[in-house]
PAVOPA-815078 format. One record per atom (N, C-alpha, C): y negated, x, z. Coordinates in steps of 0.001 Angstrom, whole numbers, plus 500000, padded with zeros to 6 digits. Atoms other than C-alpha are relative to their C-alpha. Layout:
BEGIN
YXZ
...
//
This chain:
BEGIN
500274500721498279
057957276161185600
500286501165500832
500001498542498950
057164278376188495
500181498961501504
500084500511498618
058080277965192423
498850500069500565
501364499909499358
055282277491194429
499863501343500906
499939498686499068
054120281033196176
500214499388501296
499931500243498768
054962281023199493
500918498861500741
498755500870499365
058297278797199774
501128500564499297
498675499471501093
061942279534198741
500690498633499840
498351500723499997
065271278059197348
500667500691500524
498964499492499479
067966278474198987
501461499144499487
498698500710500720
071756278121197274
500969501091500121
498536499453499947
075236279594197432
499979500711501461
500015499272498834
075384282547200077
499081499834501034
501501499926499039
071732282592201267
500124498529500899
499719501404499607
072378278711201886
501039499551501086
498822500277499013
075456279088203932
499404500877501480
500202499165499004
074276281994205903
498786499124500836
501101501061499364
071204279541206861
500705499050500883
499052501264499558
073466276625207592
500681500647501326
498950499321498894
075640279277210007
498956500012500994
501282499949498753
072247280020212173
499945498551500257
500736501275499625
071205276450212009
501228499367501091
499052500834498815
074499275166213578
499976500700501039
499943499290498716
074701278133215984
498630499203500981
501145500752499457
071177276906217233
500165498772500526
499670501721499683
072007273278217198
501260500032501215
498769499884498896
075055274075219436
499497500438501220
500475499519498815
072987275721221940
499227498946500548
500816501316499637
070461272942222165
501097498845500633
499308501512499620
072989270278222981
500855500595500872
499596499263498691
074705272844225152
499183499624501179
500809500718499172
071673272294227383
499717498912499950
500479501376499761
071327268704227186
499218499431499416
500867500681501412
069033268331223971
500450499312499138
499337501024501364
069344265408221365
498829500340499014
500582499487501160
067985265925218259
499055498761499590
500779501178500668
064847263956216812
499466500619498904
500362499837501300
063464263816213646
499059499028499454
501148500743499954
059879262616212721
499557500216498313
500297500033501344
058434262060208940
499191501177499818
500399498614500430
057030265064207149
498447499920499931
501620499944500515
053468264049206847
499590498674501305
500830500706499518
051030262406209440
498810499567499669
501094500225500185
047853260549209701
499164501395500430
500647498407499360
045148263443209833
499174499446501057
500677500357498763
043627261391212593
500831500237501083
498922499310498894
046835262389214664
500007501492500358
499962498671499690
046690265742213599
498835500534500572
501495499175499896
043115266437214224
499535499087501397
500553500492498657
043490264878217936
499068501312500902
500841498681499173
041013266999220306
500565500657500765
499390498981498799
042393269907222069
501721499960498995
498167500333500704
046255269169219552
499818501520499444
499680498710500543
046010272052217131
499082500965499678
501053499339499688
042641273468217452
498840500045498328
501034500329501153
039529273749214798
500879501103499099
499632499128501161
041244276752213000
501103499565499483
498613500546500611
044680275349212533
499762498664499218
500131501120500597
043430271972211534
499640500493498337
500236499909501578
041798273697208175
501162500617499426
498762499293500454
045342275120207568
500825498819499549
499351501237500312
046685271442207267
500081499703498409
500006500354501023
047821270451204108
499827498186499593
500240501480500072
046213266906203133
500509499472498715
499972500934501263
046795264084200792
499355498895500108
501199500910500103
044033262061199698
500543498350499857
500154501156499755
044074258550200212
499803499124498834
500006500731500977
044936256147197113
498919498483500135
500709501575499678
042899252951198759
498769500526500444
501455499314499729
040049255228199857
499614499291501267
500245500615498889
040165253172203115
500170501124501452
500058499063498966
040236256332205351
501540500602500716
498627499736499225
043926256580206084
500712501669498891
499387498959500560
044419260026204638
501269500725500702
498629499751499286
047835261861205549
499722501367499414
499738498591500036
048377265507206201
501838500376500259
498851499741499622
051730267433206185
500199500696501484
499933499732498456
052915268232209915
499791501311500010
500330498276499809
051608272062210975
501186500132500699
499220499451498979
054124271972213871
500866498540500209
498928501040499580
056642269574215556
499287499124501128
500502500797498947
055015268932218786
498749498930500002
500715500942500153
052202266906217687
500310498718499410
499273501232500174
054384264413215915
500561499327501228
499188500495498818
056320264105218912
499321499160501099
501033500586498872
053480263425221093
499694498546499304
500462501154500449
052303260565218848
501321499112500064
498858500810499650
056027259180218692
500124499646501662
499507500631498352
056010258949222679
499086498754500432
501322500834499822
052573257105222309
500540498776499356
499423501049500514
054735254545220045
500723499638500959
499017500054498964
057464254673222783
499808499904501407
500390499430498923
056325254555225892
500834499673501353
499019500366499239
059451253003227568
500986500894500053
498873499402499788
061703255513227104
500037500835501227
499672499287498372
063492256952230539
499607501536499995
500647498561500417
062020260316231531
501114500927500962
500288498897500590
062772263143231700
500547499765498342
498846499930501309
063054263304227819
500010501632499211
499848498754500626
064823266569226097
500283500102499005
499619500147501404
064334266655222512
500354501748499133
500270499228501118
065026269162219905
499911500145498492
499894500314501544
064480269713216174
500176501089499219
499661499386500690
065410271562213412
499420499823498697
500620500318501083
062894271067210366
499080500919499661
500948499565500940
060410272141207695
498775499561500450
501420500154499842
056842272567208567
498964500598498740
500652499743501011
053934273268206246
498664500576500132
501235499568499735
050597275424206660
499294500818498907
500901499190501114
048030276732204342
499625501233500079
500557498426499744
048120280461204863
500294500445498914
499985499280501003
048332283331202745
501388500551499772
498600499426499835
051838284163201790
500129501402499950
499539497971499811
053456287797202821
501505499565500315
498725500027499186
056545288870204376
499997499558501388
499742500344498701
057803286776206869
498598498760500722
500808501047500221
054643284356206431
500069498875498940
500063500613501226
055172281181204208
498883498939500258
500295501360499710
053514278162203469
500939498567500218
498794501084499645
056744276075204015
501316500907500679
498659499306499287
059443277407206634
500491498864501135
499066500780499095
061855275904209002
499604500142501676
499654499996498479
061408275388212532
500893499673500915
499126500158499142
063800275245215322
499047499867501490
501237499781498810
062221274316218843
500689498960500892
499692501017498842
062734271907221968
498668499567500842
500866500506499297
060596269684224006
500249499069501088
499224500451498304
061097269039227974
498790499021500933
500704500912499753
059056265925228768
499833499114500918
499778500777498957
058689264554231807
500504500492501559
499367499664498581
060447266829234181
499152500625501191
500776499891498460
058897267144237766
499945501768499824
499696498557499559
060165270778238285
499466500757498935
500777499310501044
057529272482235905
500898501363499958
499446498888500169
058908275882237102
501431500370499523
498612499922500688
062540275161236138
499874499777498417
500347500630501478
061447273452232780
499793501320499280
500984498676500407
059187276645232033
501466501051500079
498434499171499985
062438278921232619
500741499757499117
499019500067501129
064517277216230586
499747500099498599
500445499821501580
062652277654227245
500515501384499947
499994498086500258
063006281766228140
501349499647500006
498861500114499712
066652280720228871
500932499785498911
499320500581501126
067583278978225931
500073500788498875
500751498922500684
065519281175223576
501008501111499733
499237498601499714
067308284176225089
501495499604499368
498505500325500403
070992282424224344
500006500095498783
499869500229501431
069971281810221099
500123501406499239
500352498403500675
068933285597220148
501155500840500130
498469499052499745
072283286853222049
500633499292499132
498822500728501316
074497284402219818
499838500320498633
500235499641501232
072887285363216674
500117501264499891
499898498580500195
072825289046217500
498566500667499606
501776499023500204
068957289865217362
500172501213501234
500169498902498942
068503293318219213
498684500385500240
500777499201499596
066052294954220836
498565499005499992
501084500832499586
063536292107221713
499556499701501323
500156500707499130
061650290870224402
498764498833500150
501210501102499951
059458288008225702
498727500338500866
501071499866499558
055843288360226111
499340498565500683
500368501043499459
054341286154228679
498689500351500985
501788499995499516
051046285192230119
499913498500500581
500184500960499696
049542282200231629
498307499620499760
501269500101500069
046125280301230466
499193500043501418
500723500290498928
045030279580234071
499676501434500335
500832498544499395
044745283651234425
499055500175498976
501464500014501108
042463283884231289
499089499342500525
501075500680499354
040534281329232538
499212500479501495
500352499278498080
040361282752236459
499397501303499660
500774498586500519
039315286335234490
499031500132499604
501109500455500876
036799285100232294
499118499386500868
501076500858499516
035142282604234727
499407501001501352
500406498529498841
034989285732237319
499155500752499607
500698499197500414
033137287795234918
498849499661499031
500845500719501200
031532285701232144
500273498554500143
499761501562500076
030825282118233092
499655499573498653
499899500406501141
030554279768230477
500319500248498607
499459499616501552
032931280781227945
500290498908499075
499377501158500744
033742278815225055
501693500470499813
498599499377500113
037794279082225547
500690499793498741
499472500205501380
038589277667222275
499947501199498829
500429499279500982
037030280034220316
500824501803500553
499129498858499945
038310283035222483
501471500105499976
498244500035500142
041975281767222396
499757500314498114
500072499965501233
040921281696218551
500132501262499453
499931498863500361
040314285337218303
500996500864500515
498929498989499789
042539286732220474
501411499838499556
498750499785500620
045264285335218602
500038500254498737
500035499258501118
044235287204215857
500365501910500120
499909498489499502
045208290560217718
500922500909498957
499046499219500571
048261291429215604
499332499896498614
500002500368501649
046401290496212130
498121501191499566
501363499329500193
043215292617212766
499723501281500719
500278498954499456
042124296098213695
498871499784500925
500855500093498707
040373296793216909
498336499998499397
501070499881500226
037067297402214999
499677498419499728
500449501324500706
037449293855213362
500414499101501116
499918500453498755
038638292528216679
498767499703500764
501215499625498922
035745294029218588
498921498800499364
501051500664500467
033296292396215993
500280498510499824
499709501415499552
034867288609216239
499542499799501378
500237500090498595
034816289035220001
498597500127500181
501382500282499907
031029289669219899
499364498833499514
500434501265500753
030466287014217484
500029498210500475
499484501301499704
032561284213218708
499806499676501585
499746500320498658
032561284951222638
498828500628500463
501404499605499682
029373287112223182
500721501466500830
499955498991499509
031453289998224753
500691500986499174
499534498927500920
032905293371223290
501522500043500109
498482499857499421
036620294241223255
500016500938500691
499971499120498806
035981297096225534
499762499104501390
500436500758498686
034465294736228183
501282498922500107
498663500898499727
037559292310227718
501075500857500588
498957499332499354
039614295101228241
499943500486501406
500281499658499076
038079296411231018
500399498741501373
500172500835499312
038013292796232643
501847499930500565
498707499944499982
042030292681232005
500400501136500957
499272498678499251
042895296119233692
499615499887501530
500139500399498158
041234294643237171
500203499032500193
499554501563499724
042775291412236856
501197500004501105
498439499849499490
046222292336238329
500752499675499030
499529500533500554
049310291198237680
500263498216499847
500400501485500012
049959287527236286
501039499372500981
498898500279498707
051916285533238968
500443498664499254
499713500792500454
054288283852237209
501532500061500795
498612499804499611
057258283334239759
501227499770499652
498748500231500846
059660281590237504
500559501200499738
499199498693500242
060400284963236348
500683500511500974
498956499579498811
061846285814239564
501347499559499991
498582500225499919
064645284155239053
500829499674498524
499521499629501157
065181284778235537
500711501352499531
499920498882500256
066936287477233900
500047500625498471
500515499800501399
065529287482230615
498855501292500250
500764498668500174
063611290861229826
498465499487499575
501410500595500573
059670290031229845
499263501253500623
501115499219499480
056438292094229968
498951498929499787
500865500664499789
053340290781230628
498782500338499250
500858499527501166
050106290708228356
498860498852500179
500851501190499838
046811288809229190
499297499878499050
500447500616501199
045725288955225795
500729499067499139
498866501171500932
048759286466224708
499218498864500245
500768501495500065
046896282936223997
500827499173499622
499330500931501043
049003281469221504
498873499324499668
501114500841500951
046980279555218802
499622498633499783
500022501444500256
047220276117219325
499324499684501460
501197500536499038
044589274369221657
501059499153500989
499501500642498844
047093272367223538
500530500388501133
499582498930499015
048522275160225651
499289499377501257
500823500198498849
047428274496229248
500539501206501352
499339499096498492
049555277072231721
500948500998499365
498963499108500616
052739279060230754
499993500186498616
499650499817501760
052905280678227315
500675501178499921
499572498885500167
054841283154225985
500708499876498673
499544499877500846
056330284832222659
501034500795499905
498479498585500172
059287286938221346
499610500700499103
500198499083501255
058951290080219847
501090500936499963
498901499312500082
061279292140218319
499382501402499581
500423498693500564
061216295836217692
499995500089498506
500281499619501486
059989297073214452
499436498571498827
500193501029500735
059086293447213023
498578499564500691
501300499840499857
055414293072212673
499361498410500742
500667501306499866
054996289570213793
500861499422501308
498912500408499283
056921287282216663
500873498714499561
499209501020500685
059543284703215708
500052498959500593
499876501169499744
058751282428218074
499276499939501178
500443499974499020
057186281144221067
499551498662500624
500141501392499613
055866278213223291
499067499983501170
500658500184498799
054550277127226667
499989498532500391
500419501400499697
053147274266228728
498573499384499442
501260500849500704
051137271667227313
500108498529500609
499380501319499188
050845268881230332
498967498999499599
501000500930500373
047265267364228753
500212499003498437
500305500740501432
048250266387225133
500411498349499893
499573501416499688
050284263426225961
498858499114500172
500855500813499960
047588261681227588
498838499795499228
501255499924501014
044752262742225013
500356499558498900
499748500946501260
046838261073222251
500222498542500403
500087501223499475
047042257972224259
501458499335500707
498599499996499216
050737258493225648
499855500134501424
500167499889498607
051661258537229409
499650501171499983
500474498868499356
050336261389231589
501236500914500266
498583499501499245
053533263437231917
499778501600499349
499811498326500324
054101267501232274
500958500117498770
499489499801500855
055280268868229267
500280501584499256
499887498427500668
056721272192227843
500895500372498905
499273499457500831
058505273958225074
499734500828499198
499888498865500607
059167276278222372
500425499603498618
499808499860501292
059491276867218599
500376501599499424
499605498876500626
060687279493216485
500285499661498639
499904500291501232
061083280311212528
501247499963499682
498491499622500950
064380280162210737
500006501300499301
500619498945501105
062825282676208373
500105501306500541
500517499077499474
061758284908210920
501534500606500797
498809499553499429
064911285006212738
501117500646499227
499162499566500889
067116285451209957
499687501680499544
500420498242500475
064889288976208883
500280500457501105
499641499749499148
065235289616212323
501741500544500448
498570499313500287
069043289729212095
500459501192499522
499665499130501082
069381291428209103
500932499805499472
499014500472500595
071571290997206326
501213500164500099
498557499648499394
074499292936207597
500362499347500861
499914500473498915
074662291022210666
500208498569499180
499884501342500578
074241287650208517
501707500320499024
498553500278500690
077166288595206236
501427500416500927
499283500132499123
079251289613209053
500414499018500176
499790501651499471
078962286441210646
500750499037498941
499830500724500653
079327284804207618
501570499995499561
498343499443500599
082909286654206626
501048499110501292
499445500540498997
083939285369210095
500306498784499617
499940501692500175
083476281674209295
500621499575498371
499480500114501349
085230282284205587
501114499034500203
498881500903500068
087532279726204546
500672500132498495
499263499719500934
090228280182201607
499398498960498939
500056500712501132
089132278930198475
500808500059498640
498978500215500192
091730277644196460
500072499153498585
499941500596501487
091628276565192512
501799499534499682
498932500490500554
094343274000191489
500073499840498412
500061499864501371
095607274632187824
501041499167499659
498959500557500554
097984271973186119
499482498517499306
500125501103500347
098161268875184279
499660499045500835
500317500943499075
096669265697185582
500862499726501305
498836500827498935
099754264089187391
500359501167500806
499318498668499405
100982267547188121
499028500721501338
500774499217498931
097860268719190069
499763498787501105
500406500827498739
097400265492192021
501457499929500947
499229499597499184
101032265965193233
499954501360501050
500312498918499205
100222269621194339
498932499894501097
500824500357498820
097125268557195982
500461499168501185
499237500785499148
099068265999197811
501043501042500734
498908499126499186
101786268653198770
499217501066501047
500816499170499176
098922270774200313
499535499503501001
500912501125499040
097432267941202507
499729500732501383
499756499420498925
098673269667205630
499100501544499957
500526498840499628
096854272814204936
498634500266500011
501078500365499843
093673271341204434
499455500330501391
499893499924498491
094157270656208192
499640500914500706
499787498942498902
095312273607209661
499231501163499359
500702498750500565
093713276342207021
498484499958499755
501644500488500566
090090274304205984
499696500755499193
499945499230501125
090812275500202619
498690499140499240
501012500758501124
087699274687200027
500904500176498751
498936499974501583
089849273467196968
499422499029498969
500560500423501400
088671272360193449
501289500103498716
498733500326500997
090902271154190695
499433500544498501
500114499298501602
090704273356187075
499747498604498832
500261501163500792
089099270689184783
500564500143498202
499558499666501803
090456272321181457
501741500316500027
498472500006500198
094130271603181742
500706500832500527
498770498866499530
097322273533182590
499814501434499219
500345498627500854
095903277134181054
499898500870501197
500218499029499071
096681279689183711
499032500991499744
500902498724500187
094853282422182048
498715499751500138
501599500753499897
091419280329181577
499924499445501808
499988500041498191
092137279460185616
499491501095500614
500339498648499397
092525282810186542
498420500424499801
501145499406500454
089380283988184769
498915498990500548
500909500858499493
087269280809186249
500003500529501391
499656499569498437
088790281906189762
499058501185500378
501102498734499859
087306285593189329
498788499465500067
501125499834500209
084328284473188000
498893499313501298
500811500918498620
083324281731191056
500651500325501257
499558499303498603
084909284187193781
501024498846500637
499086500538499237
088055281960194583
501134501281500476
498902499076499109
091083283431196889
500960499899499206
498423500380500388
094134281852195281
499830498934498818
499994500684501172
094973280134192189
501366499349500049
498641500806500073
097793277436192523
500186499503498639
499623500821501615
099424276672189079
501155499567500084
499046500918500103
102100274105188288
500651500785498616
499196499377501188
104769276142186267
500742499209499443
499444500860501092
106376273020184445
501471500273499788
498300499763499813
110025273950185132
500513500080501515
499126499737498397
112284273029188300
498995499905501155
500873500325499239
109446271725190179
499300501307500648
500453499035499677
108354274992190380
498161500617500016
501021499890500132
104918276315191199
499382501655500400
500482498776498934
102964279791192073
498642499929500359
501059499841499261
100512281207193944
499261501313500028
500755498638500288
098151283933192774
499157500479500811
501032499269499023
096314286040195073
498743500901499080
500846499637500905
093081286694193155
499588501643500083
500702498831499643
092038289749194841
501078501326499784
499120499376499718
095468291665195427
500966499709498786
499194500636501251
096713290040192001
501485499613499942
498330500453499882
100089289275193419
500381498499500048
499452501290500330
101979286113192443
501273499664500409
499114500471499482
104466284410194020
500365498507499942
499145501182500667
106925281360192864
500211499402501429
499372500352498743
107483278735195319
500643498589499506
499499501300500481
109365275418195031
499606498779501076
500573500969499475
108079271825195876
500884499398500876
499317500650499061
109922271150198809
499520500155501769
500602500179498499
109797270960202738
500082501313500568
500099498914499869
109992274512202651
498537500709499837
501193499233500581
106671275018201255
498779500411500755
501187499708498993
104361274969204470
500224501753500415
499990498681499682
105918278287205330
500141501129498942
500115499177501427
106166279884201997
498459500501500068
502027500207500415
102126279269201633
499458500882501197
500254499052498756
101732280659205420
500033501267499666
499838498623499968
103383283616204720
499225500933498536
500681499473501445
101860284506201116
498245499970500587
501231499661499466
098460283690202825
499448501199500657
500557498922498903
098650285620205650
500566501831499421
499537498469500474
099928288988203562
498482500844500230
//
C-alpha cells in the first residue's frame, strides 16, 4: 500500500505542531471578529466553472468525480474556499451583512508535487463580505495576516502589493484590446518560468514581449493604494503581481518570505464574483494561506520551541485495578491545575514494566502503588529520582514539590 504522492499523513509530534499553529491562527481570526465557516469538500463542477471564478487554467487542475447517474451532476473537489463560500451565500441571501467568516480546511489541486506544493493541502483564510469601507477591509487583510506571522514567529517577510486596475490602465494605454485573462495567467507564472520561457509565453498569449511589458511597467509610476498610508505592514509594489484566480477585481497582495521560493499566501478584492454566481451584488475581499508553507517558513526549530512551551506532564499510573482507580481519583485536582496527560498501565502492578513502557512512550512520570500502608511512589523518568508519598491530605503539596524540582 502506498500514500498518494503530493499528500501527507500527520501524527505524533508533527500533528501536535500543526494543531498548535492552527490554534494560534484561529485565535487571531476570532479576536478580529471573524466566525468559522465549513463547506463540503466537493462542489458541482458547474459551480467551480462559473465564469471569471477560478479561470481556465485553474479549472484544468480541479479533481473531478464522475457522475454515476450520467445526468450531468459531475462534482469536483474544492480548489479553494472562496468559490464554495460564494455558492453558500447564493443559497442564504438573507444573512445579515457584513459577513466576516474564517476557515481552516483542506483543498485539492491537480498539480505536480514538489517541496511546498501539494495536491492536498490546508488553507487558512478570511472572507469579508458586504463591508462598505473597502479600504479599511482591504487593510484588515494585511493587518490580520501580519499578526499571524508575528505570533508564529516567521521572520524576514514582506507583503507584495498591486491593483488590477493599475494593470488594466497601464495595458490599455499602450496595447488596446488585451486579453487580460491570458495576461494574468502568463504573469502568474513569473516565479515558475525563466525570463526566456516567460517571454515566449507573453508573445504567444498576449502579443507583446517581456521587454515591452517591463518598459510599460517602468513608465507607469507607483501603484496608488492609499490604504497603505495607514498601515504599519512592510510592503513593496510590483506591477507584475496579478494572482492566478480570475475573480480578483482590485487590490491584490502576496506574502513573500526570504529564501522561500514561493509565497505562503495572498488575496485581494473580488467585488463581482458573488453577483456572477447569482448572489447579492456585494463588495468582498479576503485572503488565504497554506498551513504547510507557513510551517516550512517557521522552521522546525521554532515549531519545537513553541511546542515545548505548551507541553503537559505525561503521567502513567501503575497498579492493580482498584488501587489505580483510587490513585487516579486522588490526582483529580492535578488534572485541573497542571493539565496533565494521564494513562493507566494495562499490565497490572508491575513497576519495572511500567517504567520501561513510560520510557518507550516518552512519559514524564510514573505513579506506582506500593501495596503497603497506603503509600505510592512517584518516579521521574528523566532524572530517575523516586519519592514515596502517603495517600492523605498532604498529597497535593508533596506532588507539586516533586514535579517542580
